[in-house]
C-alpha positions as CSV (number, residue, x, y, z in Angstrom):
1,M,-96.0,-13.2,-96.2
2,S,-95.4,-9.6,-95.3
3,D,-93.8,-7.1,-97.7
4,D,-90.7,-7.1,-95.6
5,A,-90.4,-10.9,-95.7
6,T,-91.1,-11.0,-99.4
7,A,-88.4,-8.5,-100.2
8,L,-85.9,-10.3,-98.0
9,A,-86.7,-13.7,-99.4
10,E,-86.1,-12.3,-103.0
11,L,-82.9,-10.7,-101.9
12,N,-81.6,-13.8,-100.1
13,E,-82.3,-15.9,-103.1
14,E,-79.9,-13.6,-105.0
15,L,-77.4,-13.6,-102.2
16,A,-77.3,-17.4,-102.2
17,R,-75.2,-17.1,-105.4
18,T,-72.5,-15.8,-103.1
19,P,-71.5,-12.0,-102.9
20,I,-68.7,-11.0,-105.2
21,A,-65.4,-9.6,-104.4
22,L,-64.5,-6.1,-105.4
23,P,-63.1,-5.9,-108.9
24,V,-59.5,-5.7,-109.7
25,V,-59.1,-2.9,-112.2
26,G,-56.8,-3.3,-115.1
27,Q,-57.1,-6.9,-116.3
28,I,-58.9,-5.8,-119.4
29,P,-57.3,-2.9,-121.4
30,F,-59.9,-0.1,-121.4
31,G,-60.4,1.5,-124.8
32,S,-59.3,-1.7,-126.5
33,A,-61.2,-3.2,-129.4
34,E,-62.9,-5.6,-126.9
35,W,-64.0,-2.7,-124.7
36,N,-65.2,-0.6,-127.7
37,A,-67.3,-3.5,-129.0
38,N,-68.9,-4.0,-125.7
39,V,-69.5,-0.3,-125.0
40,A,-71.2,0.0,-128.4
41,A,-73.4,-3.1,-127.7
42,C,-74.3,-1.6,-124.3
43,K,-75.4,1.9,-125.3
44,G,-79.1,1.0,-124.8
45,C,-78.7,0.9,-121.1
46,K,-75.3,2.6,-120.5
47,Y,-74.1,-0.1,-118.2
48,L,-71.4,-2.9,-118.2
49,T,-71.3,-5.5,-115.5
50,Y,-68.3,-6.8,-113.7
51,H,-67.4,-9.9,-111.8
52,G,-64.2,-10.7,-110.1
53,G,-62.2,-8.1,-112.1
54,M,-63.4,-9.3,-115.5
55,Y,-66.0,-7.4,-117.5
56,C,-68.9,-8.2,-119.8
57,G,-71.8,-6.5,-121.6
58,H,-75.5,-7.0,-120.9
59,D,-76.0,-8.6,-124.3
60,G,-74.2,-11.7,-123.1
61,K,-71.1,-11.2,-125.2
62,L,-68.7,-12.0,-122.5
63,I,-65.1,-10.9,-122.2
64,S,-64.8,-13.0,-119.0
65,L,-65.3,-16.7,-118.3
66,H,-68.1,-16.2,-115.8
67,A,-71.1,-17.7,-117.6
68,R,-73.5,-16.8,-114.8
69,D,-73.0,-13.1,-115.6
70,A,-73.9,-13.6,-119.3
71,T,-77.4,-12.1,-119.0
72,C,-79.2,-9.3,-117.3
73,P,-82.9,-9.8,-116.3
74,T,-83.8,-6.4,-117.6
75,H,-82.1,-3.1,-118.3
76,R,-84.2,-1.4,-115.6
77,Q,-83.2,-3.7,-112.8
78,P,-79.6,-4.9,-113.5
79,H,-78.3,-8.3,-112.5
80,V,-78.0,-8.2,-108.7
81,A,-75.2,-10.7,-108.5
82,A,-72.9,-8.8,-110.8
83,G,-72.5,-5.2,-109.7
84,H,-72.4,-2.4,-112.3
85,V,-70.1,0.1,-114.0
86,A,-71.7,3.1,-115.6
87,I,-70.7,4.5,-118.9
88,D,-70.0,8.3,-119.1
89,E,-72.2,9.5,-121.9
90,R,-69.8,12.3,-122.7
91,T,-66.7,10.2,-123.2
92,E,-68.4,6.8,-123.7
93,K,-65.9,5.4,-121.3
94,P,-66.6,3.4,-118.1
95,I,-66.8,5.2,-114.7
96,L,-64.5,2.8,-112.9
97,P,-63.4,2.1,-109.3
98,V,-59.9,3.2,-110.2
99,R,-57.2,3.2,-107.5
100,S,-54.0,5.0,-107.8
101,S,-52.3,2.0,-106.2
102,P,-53.3,-1.6,-105.5
103,L,-55.3,-2.6,-102.4
104,I,-53.1,-4.9,-100.4
105,P,-55.0,-6.9,-97.8
106,M,-52.5,-7.4,-94.9
107,V,-52.9,-11.1,-94.4
108,D,-50.1,-11.2,-91.8
109,H,-51.7,-8.4,-89.8
110,P,-52.6,-9.5,-86.2
111,L,-56.2,-8.2,-86.8
112,Y,-56.7,-9.7,-90.2
113,K,-59.0,-12.4,-88.8
114,L,-60.8,-10.0,-86.4
115,F,-63.9,-10.1,-88.6
116,D,-65.2,-13.2,-90.4
117,H,-67.4,-11.3,-92.8
118,V,-66.4,-7.9,-94.3
119,R,-69.2,-6.4,-96.4
120,V,-70.0,-3.1,-98.2
121,I,-73.6,-2.3,-98.9
122,S,-74.2,-0.6,-102.3
123,L,-77.1,0.0,-104.6
124,A,-76.7,-1.5,-108.1
125,R,-77.9,1.8,-109.7
126,R,-75.2,3.8,-107.9
127,P,-71.9,2.6,-109.4
128,D,-70.5,6.0,-108.7
129,R,-70.7,5.4,-105.0
130,L,-69.1,2.0,-105.2
131,A,-66.4,3.4,-107.4
132,A,-65.6,6.1,-104.8
133,F,-65.6,3.5,-102.0
134,V,-63.1,1.3,-103.8
135,A,-60.9,4.3,-104.7
136,G,-61.0,5.5,-101.1
137,L,-59.8,2.3,-99.3
138,P,-56.4,2.8,-97.8
139,D,-53.5,0.8,-99.5
140,R,-52.7,-1.0,-96.2
141,W,-56.0,-2.8,-95.4
142,P,-55.9,-5.0,-92.3
143,H,-58.9,-7.1,-93.3
144,P,-59.9,-9.4,-96.2
145,E,-61.2,-7.5,-99.2
146,P,-64.7,-6.2,-98.6
147,R,-67.4,-8.1,-100.5
148,V,-70.3,-6.3,-102.1
149,L,-73.7,-6.9,-100.8
150,V,-76.2,-5.3,-103.2
151,A,-78.5,-3.0,-101.3
152,V,-82.3,-3.4,-101.4
153,D,-83.6,-0.5,-103.5
154,G,-86.3,1.3,-101.6
155,E,-87.6,2.8,-104.9
156,I,-88.4,-0.8,-106.0
157,N,-89.3,-2.4,-102.6
158,R,-91.2,0.5,-101.3
159,A,-92.0,1.1,-97.7
160,P,-95.2,-0.4,-96.3
161,K,-98.0,1.6,-94.5
162,G,-96.8,2.6,-91.0
163,W,-93.2,3.1,-91.9
164,R,-92.2,6.6,-90.5
165,S,-89.3,7.4,-92.8
166,G,-88.8,7.5,-96.6
167,N,-88.4,4.6,-99.1
168,G,-84.6,5.1,-99.1
169,A,-84.4,4.6,-95.4
170,Y,-86.7,1.5,-95.7
171,G,-84.3,0.0,-98.3
172,C,-81.4,0.8,-96.0
173,K,-83.0,-1.1,-93.1
174,L,-83.7,-4.2,-95.3
175,S,-80.1,-4.0,-96.6
176,H,-78.6,-4.1,-93.1
177,V,-80.9,-6.9,-92.1
178,A,-79.9,-8.9,-95.1
179,A,-76.2,-8.3,-94.3
180,L,-76.7,-9.7,-90.8
181,R,-78.9,-12.5,-91.9
182,E,-76.2,-13.5,-94.4
183,A,-73.7,-13.7,-91.6
184,L,-76.1,-15.9,-89.6
185,A,-76.6,-18.2,-92.6
186,D,-72.8,-18.9,-92.6
187,P,-72.3,-21.5,-89.8
188,V,-68.7,-20.5,-89.2
189,C,-69.3,-16.7,-89.1
190,N,-69.0,-15.3,-85.6
191,S,-68.2,-11.6,-86.4
192,V,-69.2,-9.2,-89.1
193,F,-67.9,-5.8,-90.2
194,I,-70.6,-3.8,-92.2
195,M,-69.9,-0.7,-94.2
196,E,-72.0,1.5,-96.5
197,D,-70.5,2.7,-99.7
198,D,-69.9,6.2,-98.5
199,A,-67.5,4.9,-95.8
200,R,-64.0,6.4,-96.0
201,A,-61.3,4.9,-93.8
202,Q,-58.7,7.3,-92.5
203,A,-55.3,7.0,-94.4
204,D,-53.7,5.6,-91.2
205,Y,-56.6,3.3,-90.5
206,S,-54.5,0.2,-89.9
207,D,-52.4,1.9,-87.2
208,Q,-55.4,3.6,-85.6
209,L,-57.3,0.3,-85.5
210,T,-54.4,-1.5,-83.9
211,S,-54.1,1.2,-81.1
212,F,-57.9,1.1,-80.6
213,M,-58.2,-2.7,-80.4
214,A,-55.3,-2.9,-78.0
215,D,-57.4,-0.9,-75.5
216,V,-60.8,-2.4,-76.2
217,P,-61.9,-5.1,-73.6
218,S,-61.4,-8.6,-75.0
219,D,-65.1,-9.4,-74.4
220,W,-66.4,-6.7,-76.8
221,K,-69.6,-7.3,-78.7
222,V,-70.3,-4.1,-80.6
223,L,-67.8,-1.6,-82.2
224,W,-68.8,1.7,-83.8
225,L,-66.0,2.7,-86.1
226,G,-67.8,5.7,-87.7
227,G,-70.6,8.1,-86.7
228,H,-71.4,10.1,-83.6
229,E,-73.6,10.4,-80.6
230,L,-77.2,11.4,-81.4
231,A,-77.8,15.0,-80.3
232,G,-78.1,15.4,-76.6
233,N,-76.0,12.3,-75.7
234,R,-72.4,12.1,-74.5
235,S,-69.8,9.4,-74.7
236,V,-67.8,8.2,-71.8
237,K,-64.0,8.2,-72.3
238,L,-62.3,5.1,-71.1
239,T,-58.7,5.5,-72.4
240,A,-56.9,7.8,-74.8
241,S,-58.2,5.8,-77.7
242,V,-61.5,4.2,-76.5
243,R,-64.9,5.5,-75.4
244,T,-68.3,4.0,-74.8
245,M,-71.3,5.5,-76.6
246,T,-74.7,6.2,-75.1
247,C,-76.6,6.6,-78.4
248,P,-74.6,5.8,-81.5
249,H,-75.8,7.4,-84.6
250,R,-75.2,6.4,-88.3
251,C,-74.6,2.9,-89.6
252,H,-71.9,3.4,-92.2
253,A,-69.2,1.4,-90.3
254,Y,-69.9,-0.9,-87.4
255,A,-68.9,-4.4,-86.2
256,I,-70.7,-7.1,-84.2
257,R,-69.3,-10.2,-82.6
258,G,-71.2,-13.3,-81.4
259,R,-73.9,-15.1,-83.2
260,E,-76.5,-14.5,-80.4
261,I,-75.6,-10.8,-80.5
262,I,-76.0,-10.6,-84.3
263,Q,-79.4,-12.4,-83.9
264,Q,-80.6,-9.9,-81.2
265,I,-79.5,-6.9,-83.3
266,V,-81.1,-8.1,-86.5
267,E,-84.4,-8.8,-84.7
268,Q,-84.3,-5.3,-83.3
269,M,-83.6,-3.9,-86.8
270,E,-86.6,-5.8,-88.1
271,R,-88.8,-4.2,-85.4
272,C,-87.7,-0.6,-86.4
273,D,-90.6,1.4,-87.9
274,Q,-88.3,4.3,-88.9
275,H,-84.7,4.8,-90.2
276,I,-82.4,2.5,-88.2
277,D,-80.0,5.4,-87.7
278,H,-82.7,6.9,-85.4
279,C,-84.3,3.9,-83.7
280,L,-81.3,1.6,-83.1
281,G,-78.7,3.6,-81.2
282,K,-80.3,4.0,-77.8
283,W,-81.4,0.3,-77.7
284,L,-77.9,-0.8,-78.6
285,A,-76.3,1.2,-75.9
286,D,-78.8,0.1,-73.3
287,T,-78.4,-3.6,-74.3
288,F,-74.7,-3.8,-74.9
289,T,-71.5,-1.8,-74.3
290,V,-70.8,0.0,-77.6
291,Y,-67.1,0.8,-77.9
292,A,-65.9,3.5,-80.3
293,P,-62.6,5.2,-81.0
294,T,-62.2,8.7,-79.4
295,K,-61.5,9.9,-82.9
296,M,-63.7,7.9,-85.4
297,L,-61.6,5.7,-87.8
298,I,-64.1,5.9,-90.7
299,A,-65.7,9.1,-92.1
300,Q,-68.6,9.5,-94.5
301,G,-67.4,10.5,-98.0
302,P,-68.9,13.2,-100.2
303,N,-71.9,11.9,-101.9
304,K,-75.5,12.4,-102.9
305,S,-77.7,10.5,-100.4
306,D,-80.3,8.1,-101.6
307,I,-82.1,8.6,-98.3
308,D,-82.4,12.4,-97.9
309,G,-81.6,13.3,-101.5
310,K,-79.0,15.9,-100.3
311,T,-75.4,16.3,-101.5
312,H,-73.0,16.0,-98.6
313,T,-69.4,16.9,-98.2
314,L,-66.8,14.7,-96.4
315,R,-67.9,14.3,-92.8
316,N,-65.5,13.3,-90.1
317,F,-66.9,12.6,-86.7
């Protein structure tokens, strides 16, 4: 079995436990005796795990009812199915995905069922990025809550010989492959919306999405909701809100519809021998019509990249 196949098999075994929903902050009083006891017990690794809005410590002393989160395989590689909340060493308080107001999935929105799967890819060792993603979601969210798909860590599953980009980019490729393979494993899934944890939807995302989809042809197969054309390529404007792309770049927010289309794209991703941002775009545009908003609906938030190691500011495209 190839290194790629082994890494994916291990990841899919974890994913079979079902990806978790984003936590609902506030069910457990932070700073309470329960929290302090668990923080004290967790100082060895500086992490707490969460599941479904309830929290627990690595030592198995649960303050939730989710028994499957009671243990952590090792402190070096935290429990994949649980997600993680870091402890600030200065304040000894959790770094939490705190929102100023609750996320309200708009279940009556006409586009609520547009995507069968809504996923956010996030490394278990980067709880700061997941926290920022949660905090940055607009209050009026026209989709089901995103579920966390834990990213393949390229520093653990390192790139094989012949891979032309770094380990971080290799983990990124495997993570997107896993997200699409997960969609194909669900027999009722026909469409998927994939985000990375640096995705930042515009404040009026719901209204912009409604206008955009009203002009997108009904037989669409690929939507690019964040990113830009690779240098030297130009989009073709169709309407005031819709354009087609000739070489879409960046994979922090895209959607695919049709099981055969998902299959074709995941197979192309698996063939990539370098960062999927660089090898996927031209093939996508040559194979399908890639529709995008004239003004992208989803930016990339400020973050320190696990691929290039650089610190980036907010980037609107």
